[in-house]
N, C-alpha and C positions, 0 to 999 in steps of 0.2 A: 504495500505497498506505499504510493507518496505519499507525503506529507505539504503541502498548500502552505507555505509563510500569510497568514493575512500580514495588511497594515498591524494587529494591533500588536501581533507579535516584532511587525519589525521594529514601531516605539520602548515599546518594552525592553532589549535587543539595544535599542539607542542610550534607555535611561538603565541598564546596567550596564553600558561600556560606559558610562560616564562613572556610576560611581567608582567604577574598577579604575579610573585617571584616577582618584580624589581617593584606594587606597584604601572605602569604606566596605569592597563587597563583598558580604559574606554569601559562604559552602560549609556546606557537612562535610564533612570529614571525619574518618576512624582514628580508633588510638591504632598506634605498634605494638602487634602482645609482646613481653614482655620488660613495656615502657615501664616504666615510673612516673606513676601520677602525686605531681605537684598539680593538678590545677581543678580533680568534679571540686562537689561539693556535700563528699559522702566522706566527712569531719569522723564518725568516730569508723569511720572501715562496713560499716554495719551491713551495705550491699555483697560482703561477701566471705562474709561473718560465715565459718562450719556447723556451730553452737545454735545460730540460726536458721542456716537453712536447714538441718538439721531435724530443729524443732517445730519449723513451718512446713514439712515435709506430713511428718509425723501429725499434725494438724487437721490436715486435708487427708490423711491416709486413718483418720479416725473416725469425720466427714458419720454420720447416716445418714439425715433427713438429704430429699429431694432439694429441696431452696437451695441446701451448699453441699450439694453437690455440681449445682447449673456451673454451667464455663460461663453464664451473664444473664442479666436477674431477668432482659425481658421488657426490660421502662426505667420510664422516672419512676420516680421514689414516688411522687404523687398518686403517680398508677398500680400497675405493678410490682413496681422493683425494689418496697419497700424494704426488712427483714428486722428480723430478729435480728440476728445479728448485727447489723448496722446500726441499731441504738442502743444496745450491748456493746459491742464498740464505742459510740459516742462519750455513751457514760459512763465504764470507766478508764473511754482515753478526760474528759473533763472533771474525773475526780484524782488523776493524778494529776493535772497542774495545780488543781481549786477552785476549781469554777466550778458554779452551780448549775452549767449545760453547758452541747456543743449540738453544733453540725458538722455533718464531712460535707465535701467537696472536692468534686472532682483535681480537683488542682489548686493548688494558693493562688493561679493566677483567675481563675474562675469564681474563688472562694471574695477579693477582693476583689472582681470586676460584681460580683454578687450583692455581694456587703455596702461597698459605697459606691453602687447607683438603685441600691434603693433604701438606704438612714437618711439622707435630708430631704426633709420638705420645704416648698413656698417658704422664702424668706427666713432661713437657714445657710449659715458659712459653711465653709471645710479649711480651717488653716492646717499644710498639712509644709515639713519640711522640704526644702527645695529640691534633698535630693530622694525623691522617697521613691520608691519605685515607680515601674511603667506600667505593671496592673493595678496601682491605684488610679494615677491618672488616668487607663482609662475608666476606672469607673468613680470615675469622677464623674468624664464627661459627661457618664448616660444619669447624670443626677442631675435633680431640681436644685443646688442648693449653691452658693455664688463659691467659687474657691477662689483660698491667699496662700501668699505662699508665706514662709516665714525662714530664714535665712542657717544655713544647713546648724545641729548641734548648737543655737546660739539663743539660749533663752533671754538677758539680759543684758548678756558684754554683746558686743564686736568681735563677729567668728575670725578666729585668725588661723586654722591650718589650712583651709579655703577660699581659695579664695570663690568670693561669693556672688554669685550677680544680684543678690541681695541681700538688702542692705538690710532690712529688720528684723531686729531677732522677735520671736516670739512674744513677750511681755505687750512690744513695743503694737504690735501687728491686734492682739484683745485692746491697746487699752482704748489701740482707732477704735475697732467697733463699737465700746459700752458709751464712748466718749463723740456717737457716729450720727449718722441725719438720722435712724434710724435704730440709735442705741439705747432709747431703752428699753425698744425690746430685748436687745441682751439684754439688762443689767434687771429687770423685771426677770428676767425666766423665765418670756415668751415664746424665743425666739433661740434656737440650739446649735452649735457653736461644736465641729466635727474635728477634731485637733487629730489628723495622722502622724504616727511616726511610724520605726524600722528601731528596733532592740542591736541590732548592727546591720552596718550598713555594708552592703558587698563589694561595693571598689573598694574603698579604703581602711576594711574589719574596724571602723572604728562607733564602741557604745553608745546610744543617745545616754545625754544626762538623766533620763527617765523623774526620777524624785524631783528633780530641778522639776520640768515640764507640769508632775501633778504639783503641786504646790503653784506654783503659776498662776496655772488653769484656776485651782479651784475660791484664791485669789482674785485673781481677775474675775470670777462667773460664779458667783458663793451658793447662788440661788440652785445650783445640781444639772446647771446648763449647761456646761461643759463637758465635749463628752470626747475620752481619749481612748485613740485605735492605732494598738502596734501591731505593727506583723512580726512577729517573731523568727518567719523562718530563719533566715543566719545566724539565730538564736538557740533554737532546736535541738538536744536528744545530747548539747554541750554544757551548755552554758548555765551554771545556776547547781544547787541539789540536782542531781543524776539526771541532769541537759534536762528541768522544767521549766528554763531560760531566766528572762530579768526579770518578770514582773514579780516571775513567785522571788527570784532570787530577794528580790528588793520585799518584802511582803504588798506588795502596793497591787494581790485581784481582787480586794475591794474598794479600791480607788481607778481605776483604769473601765471602761466599758464597757470596751470588747477586744482581743487579739484572736490573730489568725496566726495557728503553728500549719506549720507542714512537715509535709511528710520524704519528701527527695529527693534530702539534704543531707541530712547528718542519723536519722534514723531507717536511710536505706529501703525505701519506696515507694510510695505518688502517692498523691493525691494533699486535702488536707483538709483544718477545722475550725469553727470558727465559733469559739469559744464567746459564752454572752449568761446573761438572762436568760432561764422563759421563755416572757412573755416579749423579747428580741426573739430566740429563733422561732418562735409559734410564726414574728412577724418575718424573716425569711422566708420563711417555709410556703409562706401571703405570695411574699413581693418579690423576692431575688427571685431574677428568670432565667440566672449560667445552673442554680438549680433546678428549675421548675421546667425548665427546656432541654435536660438533655440526661443521658439513660445512668443506672445509676451504679453505681462501684457494682463490678461485681463478689464473688460470695471470695475467692481463692487473694487479692488484692484487701479488702479485709481480713482475713488472713494473717497475711505477710504481718500487715502495717498492725494488728495484736498482738501475734510473735517479737517483735520489733522493742513493742512497750514494755512483753512481761519483761524481753531486754533490758532494759530501763529500768525497768524497776530490782532487778533485783541485784544480790552485790558484787558479782561478777563484773558489771562495765565499769562499777572503779577502777581499775587496776588500766582504763581503755583511759579516760578519761584524764588519769594521771600520768600517762605516760603524756598527752598532747597536748596538754599544758605544763610538760616540763618542754617538749617540742617545738617549743614557742616563746621557749627564752632560751637554752640553746640554738634555734633560726638567728633571734636580735643578735644577739653576743658572737656571732661568729659574722655575719652580717659587718656589725659594726667594726668585729675588728680588719678585712678584708679592709673598711672602706676608709680604715685611719691608718695603714700601711701603703694601699695604692695610691689617697687621694684621688680621682678621680674628679675633675670637674661635673656637676652638680645637674649641668641637661646630662650629663656621660650618664650613671646611679649615683642611689641615692635613695636611703631612705628615714626614717624619723628615727628623733634618737628615743626617743622611747619606748619602753618593750611596748609589745605589739597586746592588741587588748582584744582579739578573736584567731584564730586558727588562716583567717587573709591576711599574708606581707605581700603589703605593692612594695612593687620593687621603679621609684620615678625614675622615669629613661626617655627623653624621647628620642630614641632610636629604638622601640617596644620590643618590635618587628626582627629584627637583626639577633637585639638578648633572648630571647622567645624562641629561633629557628636554630640557633644559635643550640642552646640549652638542649632543645629536642633532638636534636643532627647528635645528640651521644646521649639522651636515650633517658631526657627523663624531662615526661610532657607538661609544659607550665603556654601559659597564651597571654597574647600580648591585649593593649585592650589602652584605644584610640579613644580622640574628638571621633565623630560628637556624644559616641557611650560616657566620655568624661572630658568635662570643661577644655579646653586647648591648652596644652600646655602641659598638660596633670597625666601625661600617655603614662603608663607604666608597663609591670608584667605583674599578672594578679597570680600568686605563690600562694594555694591552701595548702596547709600541712594536714595530717590524717593521722591520726591515730598508728593506722594501715604500716606507716615512715617510719624507716627508724635511724636512727641518729648518721650511722653511715650513706647515708641516699643523699643524708642533706648536707652530708663533708660532701658525696662526690659533686652533688647539686651547686654549691657555692666554689664547691674549685675550679665548674668549669663555667659563673659567673664571673669569676677571676685571671681566666682565665682571656673570655669573652671581654672585658675591660685591659687589660695587655692589650692581647690583638686590635684593637680599634685603639689604643694610647703609639701602634705602633704605624698606625692607617692613618692616624692626624699626622705624626710631629715627618711618614715622609710627604706626607699633602706640604702638608706647608715646608720642608727643606727642598722639593720641587721646587712651587710655587716661588721660594724668595729666588733658588739660583736661576729658575725663568727669568727673574727679575731683571738680574743682575747681568746675562745675556742680554739682555735688549736697549735695559743702561747704555749698559756697554760699543750696543753695534752704535745707537745716538752719536753716543762722543766720536 
């Protein structure tokens, strides 16, 4: 069969070619076998854990009902896709995280688009950290509320860590709302403000100042109409007691309106849950379009999530958590020592001076693709992150640590980073010498 190229195909091809010329073309890749993983979000390495896989298979083999043996649910949860297994899992996960109720979604993206798409009513406002995840942005676009950003991780002081597009911190944004044209609606509690943050930000690995955020919201909106939503995607599984997340670690369960925990990262599965009150759960069942109009999770996935959470609740996870946290400190020490020894220009490579707050360690360099390619060729999978995913000038290689990594693997990666820096400096020096020599020759010929 001969495929005829349509005018639309030609248009798309030109758009893709332009994106390729800009160095922004995305491609699907497959990680070569034997590559050391310093890239994925599988922070606890649970997806390949032998104990979890064994327990999961035993759970599948022990099923007895036709409902559990079915490969698919046959419809959305509002039709024929609901099950005892789904509701039991929601209760167990909510109890684990110290929440009154939970509602499962097929992915973190669907959880955020469903929650943010229906939470705000006309006249309400969605205030969000400027670096909030794309799925939250997409959910807010579906919302009936007005959107206002605040500077990343900035509550009352000016931001310093990341060059901000937004100048106002959270406190100033809330103060403007209360003093503004509709300020009376916010001050007396008639209009709601939803404040969206992440507990751990995926590109920088930094933690939200959540306790300060909660205090700020409660002070500016004392009538209880300030509702904080925390996306715990990159905290679930490793942060806090047995990976319960930042909200639980700070004891803020009763002061945060909703939490989104995803299972596709440290938990090693797929899907997500929104933790909230029973009333909010019922509201989402009625109005969250990403729940209503999609097929429910199949039992094999519910069983996998349940098995992973049983592992998190057990004592055996402690050794993995301890190793991961030790690895975070060790990696930072090696990188700091490397940079102190080589002293490369900041444009070539630098890391933050303070130890990492999470397993995400950004290696800042304006040559991110070159560094990533070098490491990949040496058997270490890391990924470059460049604009527009991050602000211009904030290019980096995103290094992710896992409980399955070893100290020796970190040593090997740092050795290759050192080799790359030396190679780049040699090339830069050769280029400078070449240009200097060339300039001298041209000057001589003019004389």
